[in-house]
mmCIF file as Biopython writes it, N, C-alpha, C and O atoms, coordinates in Angstrom:
data_model
#
loop_
_atom_site.group_PDB
_atom_site.id
_atom_site.type_symbol
_atom_site.label_atom_id
_atom_site.label_alt_id
_atom_site.label_comp_id
_atom_site.label_asym_id
_atom_site.label_entity_id
_atom_site.label_seq_id
_atom_site.pdbx_PDB_ins_code
_atom_site.Cartn_x
_atom_site.Cartn_y
_atom_site.Cartn_z
_atom_site.occupancy
_atom_site.B_iso_or_equiv
_atom_site.auth_seq_id
_atom_site.auth_asym_id
_atom_site.pdbx_PDB_model_num
ATOM 1   N N  . MET A ? 1  ? 1.075  -1.415 -0.122 1.0 0.0 1  A 1 
ATOM 2   C CA . MET A ? 1  ? 0.066  -0.267 0.495  1.0 0.0 1  A 1 
ATOM 3   C C  . MET A ? 1  ? 0.832  0.648  -0.400 1.0 0.0 1  A 1 
ATOM 4   O O  . MET A ? 1  ? 1.719  0.188  -1.120 1.0 0.0 1  A 1 
ATOM 5   N N  . ASP A ? 2  ? 0.352  2.725  -0.392 1.0 0.0 2  A 1 
ATOM 6   C CA . ASP A ? 2  ? 0.895  3.703  -0.658 1.0 0.0 2  A 1 
ATOM 7   C C  . ASP A ? 2  ? 0.745  3.820  0.492  1.0 0.0 2  A 1 
ATOM 8   O O  . ASP A ? 2  ? -0.330 3.501  1.000  1.0 0.0 2  A 1 
ATOM 9   N N  . GLU A ? 3  ? 2.195  4.508  1.531  1.0 0.0 3  A 1 
ATOM 10  C CA . GLU A ? 3  ? 1.411  5.623  2.287  1.0 0.0 3  A 1 
ATOM 11  C C  . GLU A ? 3  ? 1.171  6.162  2.449  1.0 0.0 3  A 1 
ATOM 12  O O  . GLU A ? 3  ? 0.382  6.294  3.384  1.0 0.0 3  A 1 
ATOM 13  N N  . GLU A ? 4  ? 1.792  7.557  1.346  1.0 0.0 4  A 1 
ATOM 14  C CA . GLU A ? 4  ? 0.432  8.840  1.001  1.0 0.0 4  A 1 
ATOM 15  C C  . GLU A ? 4  ? -0.689 8.409  0.968  1.0 0.0 4  A 1 
ATOM 16  O O  . GLU A ? 4  ? -1.436 9.323  0.621  1.0 0.0 4  A 1 
ATOM 17  N N  . LEU A ? 5  ? -1.501 7.031  1.232  1.0 0.0 5  A 1 
ATOM 18  C CA . LEU A ? 5  ? -3.219 6.979  0.918  1.0 0.0 5  A 1 
ATOM 19  C C  . LEU A ? 5  ? -3.263 7.023  2.064  1.0 0.0 5  A 1 
ATOM 20  O O  . LEU A ? 5  ? -4.334 7.598  2.258  1.0 0.0 5  A 1 
ATOM 21  N N  . PHE A ? 6  ? -2.683 6.737  3.354  1.0 0.0 6  A 1 
ATOM 22  C CA . PHE A ? 6  ? -2.834 6.938  4.607  1.0 0.0 6  A 1 
ATOM 23  C C  . PHE A ? 6  ? -2.579 8.442  5.353  1.0 0.0 6  A 1 
ATOM 24  O O  . PHE A ? 6  ? -1.530 9.082  5.271  1.0 0.0 6  A 1 
ATOM 25  N N  . SER A ? 7  ? -3.891 8.882  6.158  1.0 0.0 7  A 1 
ATOM 26  C CA . SER A ? 7  ? -4.372 10.001 7.303  1.0 0.0 7  A 1 
ATOM 27  C C  . SER A ? 7  ? -2.786 9.919  8.048  1.0 0.0 7  A 1 
ATOM 28  O O  . SER A ? 7  ? -2.008 8.965  8.035  1.0 0.0 7  A 1 
ATOM 29  N N  . GLU A ? 8  ? -2.639 11.094 8.607  1.0 0.0 8  A 1 
ATOM 30  C CA . GLU A ? 8  ? -1.565 10.651 10.185 1.0 0.0 8  A 1 
ATOM 31  C C  . GLU A ? 8  ? -2.583 9.754  11.053 1.0 0.0 8  A 1 
ATOM 32  O O  . GLU A ? 8  ? -2.230 8.803  11.751 1.0 0.0 8  A 1 
ATOM 33  N N  . LYS A ? 9  ? -3.577 10.098 10.935 1.0 0.0 9  A 1 
ATOM 34  C CA . LYS A ? 9  ? -4.162 9.470  12.447 1.0 0.0 9  A 1 
ATOM 35  C C  . LYS A ? 9  ? -4.628 7.721  11.876 1.0 0.0 9  A 1 
ATOM 36  O O  . LYS A ? 9  ? -4.433 6.665  12.477 1.0 0.0 9  A 1 
ATOM 37  N N  . GLU A ? 10 ? -5.103 7.882  10.901 1.0 0.0 10 A 1 
ATOM 38  C CA . GLU A ? 10 ? -5.215 6.522  9.605  1.0 0.0 10 A 1 
ATOM 39  C C  . GLU A ? 10 ? -3.796 5.093  10.729 1.0 0.0 10 A 1 
ATOM 40  O O  . GLU A ? 10 ? -3.812 4.126  11.490 1.0 0.0 10 A 1 
ATOM 41  N N  . GLU A ? 11 ? -2.522 6.358  9.729  1.0 0.0 11 A 1 
ATOM 42  C CA . GLU A ? 11 ? -1.180 6.099  9.873  1.0 0.0 11 A 1 
ATOM 43  C C  . GLU A ? 11 ? -1.113 5.812  11.165 1.0 0.0 11 A 1 
ATOM 44  O O  . GLU A ? 11 ? -0.500 4.744  11.178 1.0 0.0 11 A 1 
ATOM 45  N N  . SER A ? 12 ? -1.433 6.181  12.577 1.0 0.0 12 A 1 
ATOM 46  C CA . SER A ? 12 ? -1.086 5.355  13.791 1.0 0.0 12 A 1 
ATOM 47  C C  . SER A ? 12 ? -1.869 4.923  14.593 1.0 0.0 12 A 1 
ATOM 48  O O  . SER A ? 12 ? -1.926 5.096  15.810 1.0 0.0 12 A 1 
ATOM 49  N N  . PHE A ? 13 ? -2.603 4.247  13.803 1.0 0.0 13 A 1 
ATOM 50  C CA . PHE A ? 13 ? -3.543 2.768  14.371 1.0 0.0 13 A 1 
ATOM 51  C C  . PHE A ? 13 ? -2.487 1.229  13.766 1.0 0.0 13 A 1 
ATOM 52  O O  . PHE A ? 13 ? -2.536 0.005  13.896 1.0 0.0 13 A 1 
ATOM 53  N N  . LEU A ? 14 ? -1.467 2.412  12.972 1.0 0.0 14 A 1 
ATOM 54  C CA . LEU A ? 14 ? -0.566 1.277  12.001 1.0 0.0 14 A 1 
ATOM 55  C C  . LEU A ? 14 ? 0.993  0.372  13.250 1.0 0.0 14 A 1 
ATOM 56  O O  . LEU A ? 14 ? 1.516  -0.722 13.463 1.0 0.0 14 A 1 
ATOM 57  N N  . LEU A ? 15 ? 1.061  1.893  13.714 1.0 0.0 15 A 1 
ATOM 58  C CA . LEU A ? 15 ? 2.018  2.057  14.907 1.0 0.0 15 A 1 
ATOM 59  C C  . LEU A ? 15 ? 2.272  1.216  15.954 1.0 0.0 15 A 1 
ATOM 60  O O  . LEU A ? 15 ? 1.163  1.100  16.476 1.0 0.0 15 A 1 
ATOM 61  N N  . VAL A ? 16 ? 3.217  0.408  16.727 1.0 0.0 16 A 1 
ATOM 62  C CA . VAL A ? 16 ? 3.612  0.071  17.908 1.0 0.0 16 A 1 
ATOM 63  C C  . VAL A ? 16 ? 4.269  0.805  18.664 1.0 0.0 16 A 1 
ATOM 64  O O  . VAL A ? 16 ? 4.882  1.714  18.106 1.0 0.0 16 A 1 
ATOM 65  N N  . ASP A ? 17 ? 4.410  0.666  20.506 1.0 0.0 17 A 1 
ATOM 66  C CA . ASP A ? 17 ? 4.872  0.871  21.055 1.0 0.0 17 A 1 
ATOM 67  C C  . ASP A ? 17 ? 6.349  0.306  21.161 1.0 0.0 17 A 1 
ATOM 68  O O  . ASP A ? 17 ? 6.260  -0.796 21.704 1.0 0.0 17 A 1 
ATOM 69  N N  . LEU A ? 18 ? 7.939  0.662  20.808 1.0 0.0 18 A 1 
ATOM 70  C CA . LEU A ? 18 ? 9.125  0.236  21.512 1.0 0.0 18 A 1 
ATOM 71  C C  . LEU A ? 18 ? 9.309  0.643  22.780 1.0 0.0 18 A 1 
ATOM 72  O O  . LEU A ? 18 ? 9.217  1.764  23.281 1.0 0.0 18 A 1 
ATOM 73  N N  . LYS A ? 19 ? 9.635  -0.617 23.328 1.0 0.0 19 A 1 
ATOM 74  C CA . LYS A ? 19 ? 10.324 -0.112 24.602 1.0 0.0 19 A 1 
ATOM 75  C C  . LYS A ? 19 ? 11.806 -0.639 24.478 1.0 0.0 19 A 1 
ATOM 76  O O  . LYS A ? 19 ? 12.002 -1.727 23.936 1.0 0.0 19 A 1 
ATOM 77  N N  . ILE A ? 20 ? 12.885 0.137  24.985 1.0 0.0 20 A 1 
ATOM 78  C CA . ILE A ? 20 ? 14.073 0.450  25.658 1.0 0.0 20 A 1 
ATOM 79  C C  . ILE A ? 20 ? 15.094 0.831  26.407 1.0 0.0 20 A 1 
ATOM 80  O O  . ILE A ? 20 ? 15.469 2.004  26.397 1.0 0.0 20 A 1 
ATOM 81  N N  . GLN A ? 21 ? 15.682 -0.109 27.158 1.0 0.0 21 A 1 
ATOM 82  C CA . GLN A ? 21 ? 16.353 0.449  29.242 1.0 0.0 21 A 1 
ATOM 83  C C  . GLN A ? 21 ? 17.578 1.009  28.177 1.0 0.0 21 A 1 
ATOM 84  O O  . GLN A ? 21 ? 17.825 0.666  27.020 1.0 0.0 21 A 1 
ATOM 85  N N  . ILE A ? 22 ? 18.269 2.065  29.109 1.0 0.0 22 A 1 
ATOM 86  C CA . ILE A ? 22 ? 19.223 2.806  28.443 1.0 0.0 22 A 1 
ATOM 87  C C  . ILE A ? 22 ? 19.780 3.734  29.728 1.0 0.0 22 A 1 
ATOM 88  O O  . ILE A ? 22 ? 18.887 4.449  30.185 1.0 0.0 22 A 1 
ATOM 89  N N  . PRO A ? 23 ? 20.791 3.837  30.253 1.0 0.0 23 A 1 
ATOM 90  C CA . PRO A ? 23 ? 20.908 4.836  30.932 1.0 0.0 23 A 1 
ATOM 91  C C  . PRO A ? 23 ? 20.452 5.900  30.852 1.0 0.0 23 A 1 
ATOM 92  O O  . PRO A ? 23 ? 19.958 6.380  29.831 1.0 0.0 23 A 1 
ATOM 93  N N  . GLN A ? 24 ? 20.530 6.327  31.715 1.0 0.0 24 A 1 
ATOM 94  C CA . GLN A ? 24 ? 20.331 8.726  31.906 1.0 0.0 24 A 1 
ATOM 95  C C  . GLN A ? 24 ? 20.227 8.842  31.049 1.0 0.0 24 A 1 
ATOM 96  O O  . GLN A ? 24 ? 19.389 8.652  30.168 1.0 0.0 24 A 1 
ATOM 97  N N  . GLU A ? 25 ? 21.877 9.499  31.287 1.0 0.0 25 A 1 
ATOM 98  C CA . GLU A ? 25 ? 22.462 10.107 30.198 1.0 0.0 25 A 1 
ATOM 99  C C  . GLU A ? 25 ? 22.279 9.707  28.576 1.0 0.0 25 A 1 
ATOM 100 O O  . GLU A ? 25 ? 22.835 10.542 27.863 1.0 0.0 25 A 1 
ATOM 101 N N  . LEU A ? 26 ? 21.907 9.086  28.149 1.0 0.0 26 A 1 
ATOM 102 C CA . LEU A ? 26 ? 21.535 8.106  26.738 1.0 0.0 26 A 1 
ATOM 103 C C  . LEU A ? 26 ? 20.368 9.136  26.654 1.0 0.0 26 A 1 
ATOM 104 O O  . LEU A ? 26 ? 20.493 10.200 26.046 1.0 0.0 26 A 1 
ATOM 105 N N  . TYR A ? 27 ? 19.232 8.764  27.295 1.0 0.0 27 A 1 
ATOM 106 C CA . TYR A ? 27 ? 17.744 8.910  27.285 1.0 0.0 27 A 1 
ATOM 107 C C  . TYR A ? 27 ? 18.210 10.799 26.959 1.0 0.0 27 A 1 
ATOM 108 O O  . TYR A ? 27 ? 17.872 11.312 25.892 1.0 0.0 27 A 1 
ATOM 109 N N  . VAL A ? 28 ? 18.882 11.506 27.885 1.0 0.0 28 A 1 
ATOM 110 C CA . VAL A ? 28 ? 18.571 13.128 27.905 1.0 0.0 28 A 1 
ATOM 111 C C  . VAL A ? 28 ? 19.425 13.043 26.684 1.0 0.0 28 A 1 
ATOM 112 O O  . VAL A ? 28 ? 18.532 12.342 26.209 1.0 0.0 28 A 1 
ATOM 113 N N  . ALA A ? 29 ? 20.137 13.084 25.916 1.0 0.0 29 A 1 
ATOM 114 C CA . ALA A ? 29 ? 20.960 12.822 24.828 1.0 0.0 29 A 1 
ATOM 115 C C  . ALA A ? 29 ? 19.746 12.489 23.777 1.0 0.0 29 A 1 
ATOM 116 O O  . ALA A ? 29 ? 19.258 13.437 23.162 1.0 0.0 29 A 1 
ATOM 117 N N  . TYR A ? 30 ? 19.288 11.275 23.577 1.0 0.0 30 A 1 
ATOM 118 C CA . TYR A ? 30 ? 18.157 11.329 22.922 1.0 0.0 30 A 1 
ATOM 119 C C  . TYR A ? 30 ? 17.806 12.648 23.124 1.0 0.0 30 A 1 
ATOM 120 O O  . TYR A ? 30 ? 18.545 13.630 23.069 1.0 0.0 30 A 1 
ATOM 121 N N  . GLN A ? 31 ? 16.586 12.598 23.368 1.0 0.0 31 A 1 
ATOM 122 C CA . GLN A ? 31 ? 15.485 13.904 23.802 1.0 0.0 31 A 1 
ATOM 123 C C  . GLN A ? 31 ? 16.310 15.159 23.239 1.0 0.0 31 A 1 
ATOM 124 O O  . GLN A ? 31 ? 15.869 15.701 22.226 1.0 0.0 31 A 1 
ATOM 125 N N  . ARG A ? 32 ? 17.617 15.712 23.903 1.0 0.0 32 A 1 
ATOM 126 C CA . ARG A ? 32 ? 17.664 16.911 23.085 1.0 0.0 32 A 1 
ATOM 127 C C  . ARG A ? 32 ? 18.000 16.426 21.959 1.0 0.0 32 A 1 
ATOM 128 O O  . ARG A ? 32 ? 17.312 16.931 21.072 1.0 0.0 32 A 1 
ATOM 129 N N  . CYS A ? 33 ? 18.844 15.571 21.518 1.0 0.0 33 A 1 
ATOM 130 C CA . CYS A ? 33 ? 19.142 15.692 19.684 1.0 0.0 33 A 1 
ATOM 131 C C  . CYS A ? 33 ? 18.204 15.547 19.210 1.0 0.0 33 A 1 
ATOM 132 O O  . CYS A ? 33 ? 18.152 15.980 18.059 1.0 0.0 33 A 1 
ATOM 133 N N  . SER A ? 34 ? 16.794 14.810 19.826 1.0 0.0 34 A 1 
ATOM 134 C CA . SER A ? 34 ? 15.225 14.645 18.648 1.0 0.0 34 A 1 
ATOM 135 C C  . SER A ? 34 ? 15.101 15.918 18.673 1.0 0.0 34 A 1 
ATOM 136 O O  . SER A ? 34 ? 15.117 16.387 17.535 1.0 0.0 34 A 1 
ATOM 137 N N  . TRP A ? 35 ? 14.953 16.887 19.715 1.0 0.0 35 A 1 
ATOM 138 C CA . TRP A ? 35 ? 13.650 17.963 20.014 1.0 0.0 35 A 1 
ATOM 139 C C  . TRP A ? 35 ? 15.041 19.024 18.954 1.0 0.0 35 A 1 
ATOM 140 O O  . TRP A ? 35 ? 14.266 19.612 18.201 1.0 0.0 35 A 1 
ATOM 141 N N  . MET A ? 36 ? 15.728 19.265 18.753 1.0 0.0 36 A 1 
ATOM 142 C CA . MET A ? 36 ? 17.258 19.491 18.315 1.0 0.0 36 A 1 
ATOM 143 C C  . MET A ? 36 ? 16.488 19.715 16.472 1.0 0.0 36 A 1 
ATOM 144 O O  . MET A ? 36 ? 16.181 20.672 15.761 1.0 0.0 36 A 1 
ATOM 145 N N  . ILE A ? 37 ? 16.459 18.191 16.363 1.0 0.0 37 A 1 
ATOM 146 C CA . ILE A ? 37 ? 16.182 17.716 14.995 1.0 0.0 37 A 1 
ATOM 147 C C  . ILE A ? 37 ? 14.747 18.318 14.464 1.0 0.0 37 A 1 
ATOM 148 O O  . ILE A ? 37 ? 14.535 18.761 13.335 1.0 0.0 37 A 1 
ATOM 149 N N  . VAL A ? 38 ? 13.985 18.243 15.352 1.0 0.0 38 A 1 
ATOM 150 C CA . VAL A ? 38 ? 12.475 18.576 15.401 1.0 0.0 38 A 1 
ATOM 151 C C  . VAL A ? 38 ? 12.156 19.786 15.476 1.0 0.0 38 A 1 
ATOM 152 O O  . VAL A ? 38 ? 11.044 19.762 14.948 1.0 0.0 38 A 1 
ATOM 153 N N  . HIS A ? 39 ? 12.381 21.017 15.811 1.0 0.0 39 A 1 
ATOM 154 C CA . HIS A ? 39 ? 12.672 22.230 15.979 1.0 0.0 39 A 1 
ATOM 155 C C  . HIS A ? 39 ? 13.930 23.102 15.019 1.0 0.0 39 A 1 
ATOM 156 O O  . HIS A ? 39 ? 13.793 24.213 14.506 1.0 0.0 39 A 1 
ATOM 157 N N  . GLU A ? 40 ? 15.033 22.302 14.978 1.0 0.0 40 A 1 
ATOM 158 C CA . GLU A ? 40 ? 15.579 22.681 14.054 1.0 0.0 40 A 1 
ATOM 159 C C  . GLU A ? 40 ? 15.060 22.626 12.424 1.0 0.0 40 A 1 
ATOM 160 O O  . GLU A ? 40 ? 15.298 23.555 11.652 1.0 0.0 40 A 1 
ATOM 161 N N  . THR A ? 41 ? 14.428 21.581 12.081 1.0 0.0 41 A 1 
ATOM 162 C CA . THR A ? 41 ? 13.720 20.937 10.848 1.0 0.0 41 A 1 
ATOM 163 C C  . THR A ? 41 ? 12.877 21.412 10.269 1.0 0.0 41 A 1 
ATOM 164 O O  . THR A ? 41 ? 12.992 21.743 9.089  1.0 0.0 41 A 1 
ATOM 165 N N  . GLY A ? 42 ? 11.203 21.649 11.360 1.0 0.0 42 A 1 
ATOM 166 C CA . GLY A ? 42 ? 10.634 21.767 11.301 1.0 0.0 42 A 1 
ATOM 167 C C  . GLY A ? 42 ? 9.458  20.364 10.909 1.0 0.0 42 A 1 
ATOM 168 O O  . GLY A ? 42 ? 8.237  20.494 10.830 1.0 0.0 42 A 1 
ATOM 169 N N  . ARG A ? 43 ? 10.388 18.818 10.669 1.0 0.0 43 A 1 
ATOM 170 C CA . ARG A ? 43 ? 10.327 17.630 11.106 1.0 0.0 43 A 1 
ATOM 171 C C  . ARG A ? 43 ? 9.605  17.259 12.100 1.0 0.0 43 A 1 
ATOM 172 O O  . ARG A ? 43 ? 9.920  17.435 13.277 1.0 0.0 43 A 1 
ATOM 173 N N  . LYS A ? 44 ? 8.294  16.564 11.596 1.0 0.0 44 A 1 
ATOM 174 C CA . LYS A ? 44 ? 7.454  15.781 12.518 1.0 0.0 44 A 1 
ATOM 175 C C  . LYS A ? 44 ? 8.326  14.564 14.374 1.0 0.0 44 A 1 
ATOM 176 O O  . LYS A ? 44 ? 9.335  13.864 14.451 1.0 0.0 44 A 1 
ATOM 177 N N  . THR A ? 45 ? 7.319  14.900 15.354 1.0 0.0 45 A 1 
ATOM 178 C CA . THR A ? 45 ? 8.352  14.006 16.404 1.0 0.0 45 A 1 
ATOM 179 C C  . THR A ? 45 ? 8.514  12.740 15.742 1.0 0.0 45 A 1 
ATOM 180 O O  . THR A ? 45 ? 9.621  12.367 15.355 1.0 0.0 45 A 1 
ATOM 181 N N  . LEU A ? 46 ? 7.261  11.924 15.560 1.0 0.0 46 A 1 
ATOM 182 C CA . LEU A ? 46 ? 7.326  10.819 14.854 1.0 0.0 46 A 1 
ATOM 183 C C  . LEU A ? 46 ? 8.282  10.332 13.993 1.0 0.0 46 A 1 
ATOM 184 O O  . LEU A ? 46 ? 8.989  9.358  14.254 1.0 0.0 46 A 1 
ATOM 185 N N  . ASP A ? 47 ? 8.350  11.212 12.600 1.0 0.0 47 A 1 
ATOM 186 C CA . ASP A ? 47 ? 9.617  11.514 11.266 1.0 0.0 47 A 1 
ATOM 187 C C  . ASP A ? 47 ? 10.853 10.582 11.964 1.0 0.0 47 A 1 
ATOM 188 O O  . ASP A ? 47 ? 11.195 9.411  11.798 1.0 0.0 47 A 1 
ATOM 189 N N  . VAL A ? 48 ? 11.450 11.891 12.994 1.0 0.0 48 A 1 
ATOM 190 C CA . VAL A ? 48 ? 12.583 11.439 13.559 1.0 0.0 48 A 1 
ATOM 191 C C  . VAL A ? 48 ? 12.813 10.330 14.222 1.0 0.0 48 A 1 
ATOM 192 O O  . VAL A ? 48 ? 13.987 9.984  14.348 1.0 0.0 48 A 1 
ATOM 193 N N  . MET A ? 49 ? 12.099 9.782  14.610 1.0 0.0 49 A 1 
ATOM 194 C CA . MET A ? 49 ? 11.954 8.650  15.871 1.0 0.0 49 A 1 
ATOM 195 C C  . MET A ? 49 ? 12.197 7.179  14.662 1.0 0.0 49 A 1 
ATOM 196 O O  . MET A ? 49 ? 12.742 6.075  14.663 1.0 0.0 49 A 1 
ATOM 197 N N  . GLN A ? 50 ? 11.522 7.918  13.881 1.0 0.0 50 A 1 
ATOM 198 C CA . GLN A ? 50 ? 10.953 6.171  12.898 1.0 0.0 50 A 1 
ATOM 199 C C  . GLN A ? 50 ? 13.073 6.333  12.105 1.0 0.0 50 A 1 
ATOM 200 O O  . GLN A ? 50 ? 14.072 5.614  12.093 1.0 0.0 50 A 1 
ATOM 201 N N  . GLU A ? 51 ? 12.684 7.711  11.609 1.0 0.0 51 A 1 
ATOM 202 C CA . GLU A ? 51 ? 14.121 7.671  10.502 1.0 0.0 51 A 1 
ATOM 203 C C  . GLU A ? 51 ? 15.217 7.441  12.028 1.0 0.0 51 A 1 
ATOM 204 O O  . GLU A ? 51 ? 16.332 7.536  11.515 1.0 0.0 51 A 1 
ATOM 205 N N  . MET A ? 52 ? 15.381 7.271  13.096 1.0 0.0 52 A 1 
ATOM 206 C CA . MET A ? 52 ? 16.252 7.328  13.892 1.0 0.0 52 A 1 
ATOM 207 C C  . MET A ? 52 ? 16.667 5.485  14.213 1.0 0.0 52 A 1 
ATOM 208 O O  . MET A ? 52 ? 17.769 5.173  13.762 1.0 0.0 52 A 1 
ATOM 209 N N  . VAL A ? 53 ? 16.082 4.626  14.741 1.0 0.0 53 A 1 
ATOM 210 C CA . VAL A ? 53 ? 15.777 3.617  14.081 1.0 0.0 53 A 1 
ATOM 211 C C  . VAL A ? 53 ? 15.802 2.320  12.804 1.0 0.0 53 A 1 
ATOM 212 O O  . VAL A ? 53 ? 16.076 1.122  12.740 1.0 0.0 53 A 1 
ATOM 213 N N  . ARG A ? 54 ? 15.329 3.432  11.876 1.0 0.0 54 A 1 
ATOM 214 C CA . ARG A ? 54 ? 15.659 3.433  10.221 1.0 0.0 54 A 1 
ATOM 215 C C  . ARG A ? 54 ? 16.667 3.161  10.808 1.0 0.0 54 A 1 
ATOM 216 O O  . ARG A ? 54 ? 16.472 2.420  11.772 1.0 0.0 54 A 1 
ATOM 217 N N  . ASP A ? 55 ? 18.082 3.560  10.570 1.0 0.0 55 A 1 
ATOM 218 C CA . ASP A ? 55 ? 18.755 4.261  10.316 1.0 0.0 55 A 1 
ATOM 219 C C  . ASP A ? 55 ? 20.193 2.507  11.657 1.0 0.0 55 A 1 
ATOM 220 O O  . ASP A ? 55 ? 21.225 1.949  11.285 1.0 0.0 55 A 1 
ATOM 221 N N  . PHE A ? 56 ? 19.605 2.392  12.692 1.0 0.0 56 A 1 
ATOM 222 C CA . PHE A ? 56 ? 19.992 1.399  13.488 1.0 0.0 56 A 1 
ATOM 223 C C  . PHE A ? 56 ? 19.885 0.150  13.051 1.0 0.0 56 A 1 
ATOM 224 O O  . PHE A ? 56 ? 20.856 -0.597 13.175 1.0 0.0 56 A 1 
ATOM 225 N N  . LEU A ? 57 ? 18.893 -0.231 12.561 1.0 0.0 57 A 1 
ATOM 226 C CA . LEU A ? 57 ? 18.392 -1.214 12.235 1.0 0.0 57 A 1 
ATOM 227 C C  . LEU A ? 57 ? 20.133 -1.651 10.615 1.0 0.0 57 A 1 
ATOM 228 O O  . LEU A ? 57 ? 21.111 -2.395 10.543 1.0 0.0 57 A 1 
ATOM 229 N N  . MET A ? 58 ? 19.232 -0.231 9.452  1.0 0.0 58 A 1 
ATOM 230 C CA . MET A ? 58 ? 20.742 -0.633 8.390  1.0 0.0 58 A 1 
ATOM 231 C C  . MET A ? 58 ? 22.024 -0.415 9.028  1.0 0.0 58 A 1 
ATOM 232 O O  . MET A ? 58 ? 23.028 -0.897 8.503  1.0 0.0 58 A 1 
ATOM 233 N N  . LYS A ? 59 ? 22.140 0.501  10.489 1.0 0.0 59 A 1 
ATOM 234 C CA . LYS A ? 59 ? 23.379 0.123  10.597 1.0 0.0 59 A 1 
ATOM 235 C C  . LYS A ? 59 ? 23.874 -1.563 10.902 1.0 0.0 59 A 1 
ATOM 236 O O  . LYS A ? 59 ? 24.668 -2.384 10.442 1.0 0.0 59 A 1 
ATOM 237 N N  . HIS A ? 60 ? 23.340 -1.507 11.462 1.0 0.0 60 A 1 
ATOM 238 C CA . HIS A ? 60 ? 23.437 -3.613 11.916 1.0 0.0 60 A 1 
ATOM 239 C C  . HIS A ? 60 ? 23.061 -4.656 10.651 1.0 0.0 60 A 1 
ATOM 240 O O  . HIS A ? 60 ? 23.119 -5.882 10.743 1.0 0.0 60 A 1 
ATOM 241 N N  . GLY A ? 61 ? 22.569 -3.731 9.165  1.0 0.0 61 A 1 
ATOM 242 C CA . GLY A ? 61 ? 22.392 -4.961 8.807  1.0 0.0 61 A 1 
ATOM 243 C C  . GLY A ? 61 ? 20.696 -5.839 8.788  1.0 0.0 61 A 1 
ATOM 244 O O  . GLY A ? 61 ? 20.474 -6.809 8.063  1.0 0.0 61 A 1 
ATOM 245 N N  . CYS A ? 62 ? 19.916 -5.375 9.513  1.0 0.0 62 A 1 
ATOM 246 C CA . CYS A ? 62 ? 18.622 -5.401 9.601  1.0 0.0 62 A 1 
ATOM 247 C C  . CYS A ? 62 ? 17.384 -5.726 8.663  1.0 0.0 62 A 1 
ATOM 248 O O  . CYS A ? 62 ? 16.238 -5.643 9.103  1.0 0.0 62 A 1 
#
């Protein structure tokens, strides 16, 4: 299916939560980094989250 055919609300039904356990300093760094990307680029927080996960998976050949 073409993702552009889904509205934001419909797309949110296709999402699942991902819970990871990380040290406090990594959590703070992630929050700071994602906040800066969102505010500097105007992109959506969800888009930034998905990009970070995709980058991780690609880096590890998954």
